[in-house]
All heavy atoms as an XYZ file, in Angstrom:
781
protein
N     -48.505     18.784     20.328
C     -47.912     19.999     20.919
C     -48.673     21.237     20.341
O     -48.884     21.336     19.120
C     -46.467     20.109     20.546
C     -45.822     21.371     20.984
S     -44.043     21.546     20.284
C     -43.178     20.740     21.611
N     -49.053     22.094     21.199
C     -49.887     23.223     20.681
C     -48.829     24.410     20.683
O     -47.887     24.568     21.546
C     -50.998     23.498     21.593
O     -50.583     23.805     22.906
N     -49.111     25.365     19.799
C     -48.246     26.549     19.671
C     -46.897     26.281     18.940
O     -46.691     25.152     18.499
N     -46.295     27.300     18.760
C     -45.014     27.248     18.013
C     -43.850     27.006     18.945
O     -43.710     27.606     20.006
C     -44.749     28.538     17.268
O     -45.812     28.824     16.377
C     -43.440     28.562     16.538
N     -42.987     26.102     18.662
C     -41.782     25.764     19.371
C     -40.841     26.955     19.276
O     -40.589     27.440     18.179
C     -41.157     24.568     18.983
C     -39.950     24.007     19.734
C     -40.402     23.559     21.171
C     -39.258     22.862     19.012
N     -40.266     27.471     20.412
C     -39.335     28.431     20.390
C     -37.937     27.898     20.453
O     -37.752     26.623     20.665
C     -39.481     29.381     21.539
O     -39.196     28.718     22.760
C     -40.965     29.987     21.611
N     -36.943     28.733     20.141
C     -35.553     28.272     20.280
C     -35.248     27.619     21.601
O     -34.510     26.645     21.801
C     -34.594     29.443     19.947
C     -33.200     29.069     19.683
C     -33.053     28.026     18.594
C     -32.306     30.307     19.411
N     -35.836     28.230     22.742
C     -35.697     27.553     24.015
C     -36.063     26.164     24.072
O     -35.661     25.385     24.875
C     -36.476     28.473     25.061
C     -35.894     29.681     25.535
O     -34.566     29.812     25.291
O     -36.513     30.553     26.017
N     -37.050     25.766     23.237
C     -37.467     24.361     23.173
C     -36.490     23.362     22.737
O     -36.644     22.206     22.811
N     -35.456     23.999     22.085
C     -34.284     23.150     21.548
C     -33.090     23.064     22.520
O     -32.043     22.544     22.113
C     -33.813     23.596     20.143
C     -34.837     23.697     19.139
C     -34.428     24.275     17.821
C     -35.390     22.212     18.721
N     -33.320     23.529     23.700
C     -32.257     23.734     24.644
C     -31.497     22.361     24.940
O     -30.256     22.375     24.893
C     -32.707     24.280     26.025
O     -33.303     25.520     25.740
C     -31.655     24.324     26.991
N     -32.207     21.261     25.018
C     -31.527     20.016     25.362
C     -30.473     19.576     24.283
O     -29.310     19.342     24.471
C     -32.546     18.893     25.696
C     -31.804     17.587     25.838
C     -33.264     19.234     26.939
N     -31.000     19.651     23.006
C     -30.129     19.294     21.815
C     -28.995     20.261     21.701
O     -27.845     19.894     21.425
C     -31.029     19.105     20.659
N     -29.344     21.574     21.811
C     -28.246     22.496     21.550
C     -27.252     22.615     22.699
O     -26.040     22.808     22.421
C     -28.940     23.948     21.410
C     -29.805     24.123     20.120
C     -30.506     25.531     20.197
C     -28.924     23.974     18.943
N     -27.659     22.334     23.972
C     -26.718     22.238     25.073
C     -25.768     20.959     24.788
O     -24.604     21.116     24.966
C     -27.423     22.003     26.359
C     -26.430     21.867     27.508
C     -27.090     21.616     28.800
N     -28.176     22.494     29.175
C     -29.365     22.043     29.324
N     -29.773     20.742     29.159
N     -30.420     22.947     29.613
N     -26.391     19.884     24.391
C     -25.552     18.722     23.996
C     -24.590     19.037     22.937
O     -23.321     18.667     23.034
C     -26.410     17.523     23.655
N     -24.930     19.684     21.967
C     -23.989     20.161     20.835
C     -22.921     21.006     21.423
O     -21.719     20.742     21.022
C     -24.768     20.825     19.771
C     -23.971     21.216     18.536
C     -23.242     20.179     17.834
C     -24.863     22.055     17.563
N     -23.246     21.921     22.287
C     -22.252     22.864     22.893
C     -21.138     21.925     23.627
O     -20.071     22.115     23.543
C     -22.851     23.848     23.741
C     -21.800     24.823     24.371
C     -22.529     25.918     25.127
N     -23.467     25.525     26.221
C     -23.102     25.171     27.356
N     -21.969     25.249     27.771
N     -24.018     24.805     28.241
N     -21.758     20.980     24.420
C     -20.869     20.249     25.248
C     -19.918     19.238     24.445
O     -18.856     18.981     24.682
C     -21.569     19.512     26.334
C     -22.255     20.379     27.407
C     -23.201     19.537     28.354
C     -21.229     21.100     28.147
N     -20.527     18.753     23.318
C     -19.843     17.901     22.458
C     -18.601     18.660     21.829
O     -17.574     18.160     21.649
C     -20.718     17.373     21.284
C     -21.563     16.280     21.662
C     -22.531     15.906     20.486
C     -20.818     15.025     22.058
N     -18.893     19.967     21.551
C     -17.863     20.793     20.933
C     -16.738     21.003     21.975
O     -15.560     20.950     21.564
C     -18.523     22.181     20.521
O     -19.519     21.958     19.583
C     -17.458     23.071     19.917
N     -17.107     21.238     23.211
C     -16.083     21.436     24.272
C     -15.347     20.098     24.564
O     -14.076     20.145     24.587
C     -16.683     21.911     25.490
C     -17.311     23.212     25.514
C     -18.050     23.638     26.807
C     -16.217     24.278     25.324
N     -15.958     18.991     24.628
C     -15.317     17.763     25.103
C     -14.682     17.055     23.835
O     -13.718     16.312     24.093
C     -16.350     16.760     25.636
C     -16.939     17.297     27.017
O     -16.451     18.263     27.533
O     -17.900     16.734     27.455
N     -15.297     17.172     22.670
C     -14.777     16.387     21.504
C     -14.486     17.172     20.301
O     -14.567     16.752     19.192
C     -15.826     15.292     21.158
C     -16.180     14.338     22.252
C     -17.489     14.401     22.820
C     -15.308     13.467     22.749
C     -17.770     13.575     23.898
C     -15.522     12.598     23.796
C     -16.840     12.668     24.360
N     -14.125     18.475     20.542
C     -13.771     19.411     19.432
C     -12.686     18.950     18.534
O     -12.559     19.404     17.384
N     -11.901     17.937     19.065
C     -10.715     17.459     18.211
C     -11.151     16.402     17.187
O     -10.456     15.947     16.404
C      -9.622     16.949     19.099
C     -10.173     15.781     19.982
N     -10.972     16.031     21.157
C      -9.908     14.500     19.907
C     -11.235     14.823     21.631
N     -10.692     13.924     20.921
N     -12.432     15.898     17.354
C     -12.945     14.841     16.480
C     -13.379     15.338     15.161
O     -13.627     16.551     15.023
C     -14.050     14.075     17.136
C     -13.687     13.306     18.469
C     -14.861     12.565     18.953
C     -12.527     12.328     18.264
N     -13.523     14.458     14.123
C     -14.012     14.918     12.812
C     -15.349     15.617     12.914
O     -16.225     15.092     13.680
C     -14.046     13.654     11.963
C     -13.266     12.655     12.715
C     -13.253     12.992     14.155
N     -15.446     16.660     12.145
C     -16.730     17.472     12.176
C     -17.800     16.672     11.434
O     -17.674     16.246     10.286
C     -16.552     18.759     11.521
N     -18.981     16.490     12.132
C     -20.148     15.865     11.459
C     -20.997     16.912     10.741
O     -20.998     18.040     11.039
C     -20.850     15.195     12.597
C     -20.654     16.108     13.778
C     -19.285     16.696     13.522
N     -21.969     16.394     10.049
C     -23.137     17.152      9.602
C     -24.128     17.131     10.794
O     -24.333     16.079     11.273
C     -23.778     16.574      8.234
O     -22.827     16.555      7.267
C     -24.995     17.312      7.956
N     -24.598     18.243     11.182
C     -25.343     18.320     12.460
C     -26.881     18.642     12.065
O     -27.068     19.573     11.311
C     -24.777     19.411     13.371
C     -25.745     19.531     14.606
C     -23.358     19.042     13.770
N     -27.803     17.938     12.724
C     -29.139     18.220     12.495
C     -29.831     18.284     13.834
O     -29.794     17.461     14.701
C     -29.727     17.118     11.620
C     -31.312     17.285     11.362
O     -31.682     18.482     11.157
O     -32.047     16.390     11.223
N     -30.555     19.332     14.049
C     -31.453     19.712     15.179
C     -32.706     19.999     14.604
O     -32.937     20.794     13.711
C     -30.915     20.884     16.055
C     -31.939     21.113     17.192
C     -29.568     20.620     16.616
N     -33.865     19.324     15.095
C     -35.201     19.416     14.534
C     -36.184     19.868     15.503
O     -36.235     19.318     16.738
C     -35.552     18.124     13.929
O     -36.887     18.118     13.503
N     -37.169     20.710     15.071
C     -38.277     21.010     16.006
C     -39.270     19.842     16.150
O     -40.072     19.818     17.140
C     -39.050     22.190     15.419
O     -39.510     21.933     14.124
C     -38.172     23.384     15.432
N     -39.163     18.884     15.294
C     -40.057     17.662     15.324
C     -39.608     16.852     16.527
O     -40.415     16.248     17.316
C     -40.015     16.901     14.031
C     -40.742     15.533     14.132
C     -40.500     17.648     12.883
N     -38.301     16.664     16.767
C     -37.728     15.939     17.827
C     -36.738     16.808     18.671
O     -35.523     16.712     18.363
C     -36.986     14.623     17.366
C     -37.910     13.693     16.659
C     -37.797     13.579     15.280
C     -38.892     12.929     17.286
C     -38.681     12.770     14.551
C     -39.671     12.010     16.512
C     -39.529     11.975     15.193
N     -37.292     17.663     19.509
C     -36.426     18.793     19.990
C     -35.310     18.276     21.031
O     -34.401     19.009     21.329
C     -37.388     19.649     20.703
C     -38.666     18.867     20.971
C     -38.713     17.837     19.873
N     -35.442     17.017     21.545
C     -34.503     16.473     22.351
C     -33.470     15.530     21.718
O     -32.745     14.800     22.363
C     -35.130     15.764     23.615
C     -35.948     16.717     24.421
O     -35.726     17.873     24.437
O     -36.752     16.112     25.190
N     -33.389     15.656     20.443
C     -32.535     14.700     19.606
C     -31.517     15.573     18.750
O     -31.842     16.619     18.289
C     -33.354     13.894     18.580
C     -32.538     12.895     17.869
C     -33.411     12.155     16.795
N     -34.602     11.442     17.519
C     -35.571     10.918     16.813
N     -35.650     10.921     15.505
N     -36.557     10.385     17.464
N     -30.295     15.007     18.788
C     -29.227     15.646     17.961
C     -28.715     14.626     17.045
O     -28.303     13.497     17.491
C     -28.077     16.144     19.009
C     -26.911     16.713     18.423
C     -27.250     18.020     17.692
C     -25.840     16.944     19.478
N     -28.698     14.872     15.730
C     -28.241     13.806     14.801
C     -26.974     14.323     14.197
O     -26.812     15.449     13.727
C     -29.353     13.776     13.676
S     -30.922     13.218     14.272
N     -26.011     13.386     14.254
C     -24.661     13.588     13.676
C     -24.466     12.586     12.544
O     -24.580     11.390     12.765
C     -23.643     13.439     14.712
C     -23.797     14.203     16.010
C     -22.615     13.839     16.981
C     -23.823     15.745     15.760
N     -24.135     13.152     11.366
C     -23.967     12.269     10.121
C     -22.509     12.455      9.586
O     -22.012     13.554      9.654
C     -25.009     12.652      9.035
O     -26.295     12.469      9.446
N     -21.991     11.321      9.110
C     -20.656     11.297      8.536
C     -20.747     10.726      7.163
O     -21.179      9.543      6.940
C     -19.786     10.414      9.570
C     -19.862     10.890     10.901
C     -20.811     10.337     11.854
C     -19.047     11.932     11.426
C     -20.896     10.826     13.115
C     -19.086     12.380     12.675
C     -20.006     11.844     13.597
N     -20.326     11.472      6.205
C     -20.521     11.124      4.838
C     -19.220     10.824      4.140
O     -19.152     10.519      2.897
C     -21.147     12.302      4.093
C     -22.680     12.591      4.541
N     -23.656     12.006      4.110
C     -22.971     13.380      5.577
C     -24.718     12.352      4.728
N     -24.326     13.210      5.720
N     -18.052     10.866      4.816
C     -16.745     10.679      4.262
C     -16.198      9.287      4.620
O     -14.894      9.138      4.778
C     -15.753     11.784      4.630
C     -16.178     13.196      4.050
O     -16.775     13.119      2.911
O     -15.937     14.174      4.684
N     -17.012      8.384      4.874
C     -16.442      7.056      5.281
C     -16.910      6.631      6.679
O     -17.507      7.483      7.348
N     -16.751      5.340      7.036
C     -17.229      4.986      8.298
C     -16.267      5.056      9.425
O     -16.615      4.942     10.582
C     -17.551      3.445      8.126
C     -18.618      3.156      7.069
C     -18.840      1.597      6.890
C     -19.963      3.852      7.336
N     -15.056      5.507      9.204
C     -14.059      5.663     10.329
C     -14.529      6.792     11.248
O     -14.212      6.647     12.414
C     -12.661      5.812      9.744
O     -12.514      6.989      8.927
N     -14.969      7.903     10.624
C     -15.462      8.967     11.546
C     -16.650      8.562     12.455
O     -16.611      8.915     13.609
C     -15.853     10.216     10.682
C     -14.655     10.856      9.960
O     -13.504     10.524     10.258
O     -14.915     11.677      9.046
N     -17.577      7.745     11.885
C     -18.701      7.292     12.615
C     -18.110      6.484     13.845
O     -18.503      6.638     14.974
C     -19.567      6.299     11.812
C     -20.534      5.523     12.606
C     -21.714      6.098     12.764
C     -20.233      4.294     13.100
C     -22.788      5.280     13.502
C     -21.112      3.563     13.821
C     -22.441      4.029     13.987
N     -17.139      5.593     13.542
C     -16.586      4.776     14.600
C     -15.846      5.534     15.719
O     -16.002      5.346     16.861
C     -15.638      3.736     14.011
C     -14.966      2.771     14.943
C     -15.929      1.988     15.954
O     -17.140      1.877     15.551
O     -15.559      1.638     16.977
N     -15.097      6.623     15.317
C     -14.460      7.402     16.197
C     -15.486      8.100     17.240
O     -15.227      8.046     18.447
C     -13.616      8.532     15.518
C     -13.091      9.583     16.506
C     -12.415      7.921     14.829
N     -16.575      8.660     16.694
C     -17.608      9.209     17.522
C     -18.309      8.118     18.322
O     -18.557      8.368     19.546
C     -18.561     10.032     16.626
C     -18.072     11.347     16.374
C     -17.377     11.733     15.277
C     -18.266     12.469     17.201
N     -17.096     13.084     15.511
C     -17.621     13.534     16.580
C     -18.927     12.732     18.389
C     -17.625     14.881     17.103
C     -18.821     13.952     18.942
C     -18.294     15.028     18.292
N     -18.610      7.038     17.768
C     -19.355      5.955     18.532
C     -18.461      5.606     19.735
O     -18.973      5.449     20.883
C     -19.503      4.751     17.733
C     -20.437      3.614     18.395
C     -19.962      2.252     17.964
N     -18.620      1.964     18.064
C     -17.976      1.628     19.138
N     -18.530      1.671     20.366
N     -16.697      1.321     19.202
N     -17.249      5.396     19.536
C     -16.222      5.073     20.747
C     -16.229      6.251     21.713
O     -16.259      5.941     22.942
C     -14.930      4.772     20.120
O     -14.026      4.408     21.138
N     -15.995      7.373     21.230
C     -15.928      8.553     22.130
C     -17.206      8.731     23.004
O     -17.044      9.095     24.186
C     -15.722      9.894     21.345
N     -18.319      8.453     22.379
C     -19.587      8.523     23.212
C     -19.948      7.277     24.030
O     -20.954      7.245     24.728
C     -20.785      8.945     22.333
C     -20.699     10.237     21.674
C     -21.805     10.440     20.537
C     -20.747     11.346     22.604
N     -19.164      6.326     23.915
C     -19.272      5.129     24.697
C     -20.542      4.291     24.227
O     -21.197      3.555     25.051
N     -20.847      4.428     22.989
C     -22.065      3.610     22.460
C     -21.649      2.199     22.263
O     -20.575      2.002     21.608
C     -22.691      4.277     21.217
C     -23.160      5.723     21.488
C     -23.735      3.497     20.619
C     -23.611      6.531     20.340
N     -22.268      1.239     22.782
C     -21.950     -0.122     22.614
C     -21.929     -0.521     21.133
O     -22.895     -0.362     20.474
C     -23.044     -1.000     23.357
C     -22.753     -2.500     23.323
O     -21.810     -2.973     22.727
O     -23.642     -3.154     23.988
N     -20.794     -1.069     20.706
C     -20.748     -1.518     19.279
C     -21.758     -2.583     18.892
O     -22.161     -2.652     17.721
C     -19.333     -2.073     19.211
C     -18.805     -2.261     20.519
C     -19.605     -1.407     21.483
N     -22.244     -3.341     19.939
C     -23.261     -4.259     19.670
C     -24.644     -3.767     19.300
O     -25.554     -4.493     18.892
N     -24.838     -2.501     19.481
C     -26.112     -1.805     19.173
C     -26.068     -1.078     17.804
O     -27.049     -0.620     17.359
C     -26.473     -0.787     20.241
O     -25.517      0.276     20.265
C     -26.455     -1.408     21.645
N     -24.927     -1.157     17.142
C     -24.858     -0.551     15.798
C     -25.676     -1.354     14.844
O     -25.592     -2.526     14.640
C     -23.388     -0.449     15.367
C     -23.288      0.155     13.899
C     -22.600      0.460     16.285
N     -26.480     -0.624     13.958
C     -27.295     -1.311     13.004
C     -26.581     -1.029     11.629
O     -26.289      0.070     11.315
C     -28.688     -0.604     13.002
C     -29.528     -1.272     11.816
C     -29.423     -0.943     14.288
N     -26.507     -2.129     10.888
C     -25.868     -2.010      9.613
C     -26.794     -2.284      8.503
O     -27.701     -3.275      8.619
C     -24.745     -3.094      9.497
C     -24.119     -3.315      8.136
C     -23.138     -2.416      7.705
C     -24.607     -4.366      7.360
C     -22.664     -2.582      6.389
C     -24.062     -4.481      5.973
C     -23.088     -3.619      5.630
O     -22.600     -3.816      4.302
N     -26.694     -1.619      7.367
C     -27.519     -1.897      6.190
C     -26.771     -1.430      5.005
O     -25.759     -0.613      5.049
C     -28.935     -1.336      6.285
C     -28.988      0.121      6.236
C     -30.469      0.593      6.486
N     -30.365      2.038      6.710
C     -30.750      2.997      5.944
N     -31.320      2.660      4.643
N     -30.736      4.218      6.247
N     -27.229     -1.925      3.798
C     -26.614     -1.327      2.523
C     -27.655     -0.752      1.715
O     -28.783     -1.252      1.623
C     -25.954     -2.512      1.862
C     -24.719     -3.009      2.426
C     -24.014     -4.121      1.665
O     -24.366     -4.235      0.414
O     -23.140     -4.732      2.201
N     -27.397      0.350      1.124
C     -28.361      1.038      0.210
C     -27.943      0.602     -1.202
O     -26.885      0.123     -1.541
C     -28.210      2.611      0.256
C     -28.518      3.143      1.665
C     -28.446      4.695      1.579
O     -27.603      5.251      0.839
N     -29.073      5.319      2.570
N     -28.969      0.679     -2.140
C     -28.693      0.450     -3.452
C     -27.606      1.535     -3.930
O     -27.604      2.583     -3.490
C     -29.982      0.534     -4.317
O     -30.512      1.836     -4.270
N     -26.799      1.029     -4.845
C     -25.768      1.896     -5.403
C     -24.476      1.668     -4.621
O     -23.507      2.354     -4.898
N     -24.426      0.738     -3.626
C     -23.196      0.368     -2.932
C     -22.782      1.265     -1.837
O     -21.608      1.508     -1.583
N     -23.720      1.720     -1.020
C     -23.414      2.598      0.115
C     -23.627      1.745      1.369
O     -24.795      1.226      1.568
C     -24.119      3.839      0.120
O     -23.892      4.643     -1.096
C     -23.903      4.673      1.374
N     -22.711      1.710      2.319
C     -22.851      1.087      3.652
C     -23.425      2.153      4.542
O     -22.979      3.326      4.428
C     -21.614      0.519      4.172
C     -21.132     -0.635      3.442
C     -19.881     -1.174      4.191
N     -19.490     -2.453      3.461
C     -18.633     -3.299      3.986
N     -18.115     -2.994      5.143
N     -18.415     -4.456      3.372
N     -24.334      1.728      5.414
C     -24.950      2.770      6.356
C     -24.783      2.128      7.753
O     -25.289      1.031      7.999
C     -26.301      3.122      6.036
C     -26.968      4.101      7.102
C     -26.447      3.583      4.585
N     -24.262      2.759      8.757
C     -24.120      2.418     10.074
C     -24.966      3.368     10.863
O     -24.923      4.653     10.646
C     -22.801      2.404     10.691
C     -21.857      1.487     10.051
C     -20.395      1.588     10.735
C     -22.231      0.089     10.095
N     -25.762      2.982     11.861
C     -26.625      3.825     12.775
C     -26.432      3.341     14.126
O     -26.472      2.077     14.406
C     -28.036      3.796     12.299
C     -28.423      4.419     11.050
C     -29.950      4.482     10.824
C     -30.268      5.443      9.763
N     -30.691      6.785     10.216
N     -26.389      4.318     15.039
C     -26.368      4.012     16.533
C     -26.757      5.205     17.271
O     -26.776      6.303     16.688
C     -24.878      3.604     16.882
N     -27.268      5.021     18.472
C     -27.674      6.171     19.319
C     -27.290      5.914     20.770
O     -27.138      4.748     21.242
C     -29.160      6.442     19.103
O     -29.964      5.376     19.633
N     -27.151      6.985     21.475
C     -26.904      6.969     22.879
C     -27.383      8.291     23.443
O     -27.926      9.153     22.794
N     -27.245      8.427     24.699
C     -27.603      9.727     25.294
C     -26.412     10.411     25.832
O     -25.436      9.835     26.447
C     -28.606      9.356     26.614
C     -28.907     10.643     27.338
C     -29.768      8.651     26.103
N     -26.384     11.776     25.599
C     -25.306     12.604     25.983
C     -25.855     13.899     26.510
O     -26.654     14.617     25.716
C     -24.326     12.878     24.814
C     -23.162     13.733     25.281
C     -22.011     13.154     25.903
C     -23.186     15.060     24.953
C     -20.932     14.041     26.208
C     -22.050     15.937     25.310
C     -20.975     15.362     26.072
N     -25.613     14.343     27.744
C     -26.099     15.638     28.216
C     -27.575     15.677     28.193
O     -28.119     16.800     27.969
C     -25.411     16.794     27.673
N     -28.348     14.559     28.267
C     -29.717     14.632     28.367
C     -30.365     14.525     27.034
O     -31.651     14.382     26.841
N     -29.540     14.593     25.893
C     -30.166     14.486     24.544
C     -29.857     13.135     23.983
O     -28.858     12.513     24.247
C     -29.487     15.542     23.640
N     -30.755     12.659     23.177
C     -30.509     11.422     22.345
C     -29.588     11.866     21.187
O     -29.974     12.771     20.430
C     -31.899     10.844     21.766
C     -31.544      9.654     20.957
C     -32.709     10.439     22.958
N     -28.456     11.300     21.024
C     -27.547     11.577     20.013
C     -27.599     10.408     19.047
O     -27.304      9.237     19.406
C     -26.174     11.847     20.509
C     -25.129     12.128     19.380
C     -26.141     12.946     21.537
N     -28.034     10.642     17.875
C     -28.036      9.665     16.758
C     -26.844      9.833     15.795
O     -26.732     10.907     15.303
C     -29.392      9.716     16.059
C     -30.596      9.414     16.858
C     -31.814      9.301     15.929
O     -31.878      9.690     14.762
O     -32.843      8.826     16.513
N     -26.112      8.703     15.606
C     -25.021      8.784     14.713
C     -25.415      7.929     13.466
O     -25.954      6.942     13.569
C     -23.754      8.031     15.326
C     -23.236      8.644     16.741
C     -22.123      7.744     17.071
C     -22.936     10.072     16.562
N     -25.045      8.492     12.319
C     -25.297      7.850     11.034
C     -24.004      8.015     10.229
O     -23.509      9.103      9.972
C     -26.439      8.393     10.195
O     -27.613      8.335     11.007
C     -26.734      7.590      9.012
N     -23.444      6.897      9.780
C     -22.180      6.839      8.940
C     -22.525      6.264      7.581
O     -23.269      5.333      7.498
N     -21.946      6.956      6.582
C     -22.168      6.398      5.266
C     -20.773      6.166      4.601
O     -19.880      6.894      4.776
C     -22.783      7.487      4.328
C     -24.201      7.902      4.876
C     -24.336      8.971      5.749
C     -25.262      7.143      4.401
C     -25.610      9.364      6.186
C     -26.502      7.519      4.896
C     -26.740      8.594      5.713
N     -20.569      5.009      3.945
C     -19.341      4.679      3.297
C     -19.567      3.757      2.125
O     -20.612      3.072      1.996
N     -18.636      3.818      1.217
C     -18.730      3.009      0.000
C     -18.486      1.593      0.319
O     -17.503      1.253      0.996
C     -17.719      3.546     -0.986
C     -17.672      2.776     -2.305
O     -18.745      2.775     -2.995
O     -16.593      2.233     -2.564
N     -19.251      0.610     -0.173
C     -19.138     -0.800      0.067
C     -17.718     -1.243     -0.422
O     -17.028     -1.963      0.302
C     -20.262     -1.563     -0.667
C     -19.843     -3.115     -0.605
C     -21.562     -1.394      0.024
N     -17.291     -0.819     -1.639
C     -16.121     -1.353     -2.154
C     -14.848     -0.601     -1.438
O     -13.909     -1.319     -1.068
C     -15.985     -0.941     -3.706
C     -17.115     -1.513     -4.416
N     -17.281     -3.003     -4.529
C     -18.200     -1.071     -5.028
C     -18.293     -3.162     -5.233
N     -18.969     -2.055     -5.566
N     -14.909      0.582     -1.030
C     -13.895      1.270     -0.306
C     -13.772      0.639      1.068
O     -12.696      0.500      1.577
N     -14.851      0.339      1.686
C     -14.760     -0.307      2.987
C     -14.207     -1.679      2.963
O     -13.462     -2.012      3.868
C     -16.194     -0.399      3.641
N     -14.503     -2.449      1.859
C     -13.929     -3.679      1.704
C     -12.412     -3.636      1.531
O     -11.579     -4.402      2.008
C     -14.590     -4.522      0.622
N     -11.965     -2.711      0.778
C     -10.613     -2.475      0.420
C      -9.842     -2.002      1.666
O      -8.684     -2.456      1.901
C     -10.400     -1.497     -0.708
C     -10.942     -1.964     -2.031
C     -10.986     -0.858     -3.075
O     -10.583      0.279     -2.791
O     -11.563     -1.200     -4.137
N     -10.429     -1.176      2.522
C      -9.875     -0.745      3.744
C      -9.666     -1.791      4.721
O      -8.612     -1.838      5.379
C     -10.674      0.403      4.365
N     -10.634     -2.710      4.762
C     -10.551     -3.857      5.656
C      -9.394     -4.825      5.279
O      -8.867     -5.509      6.007
N      -9.111     -4.916      3.954
C      -8.077     -5.793      3.464
C      -6.728     -5.299      3.726
O      -5.754     -5.931      3.634
C      -8.327     -6.111      1.985
N      -6.605     -3.959      3.855
C      -5.209     -3.349      4.012
C      -4.670     -3.603      5.397
O      -5.311     -3.944      6.348
C      -5.411     -1.856      3.862
């Protein structure tokens, strides 16, 4: 890409964020990332457990079979999934404690 990307170049991701706010404003607030490197991508991260990730995954209609699971050193579970909303690729990332998730599953 030549030249400097302008704010207009982020229109797809920012429009998707605006529509998510209108359609899903009642859902838990994520950490939001919009990048000039991937201007059509909107990244939503959830750092307070995996339940917020799941609520958003379901709301966006992302197939649970496409969720990627991994564990980081130090006992953190990570879930990743993506879908398309309003023309933007929306990437979800959820972080949760391995021990807390196991205890929540046992309850």
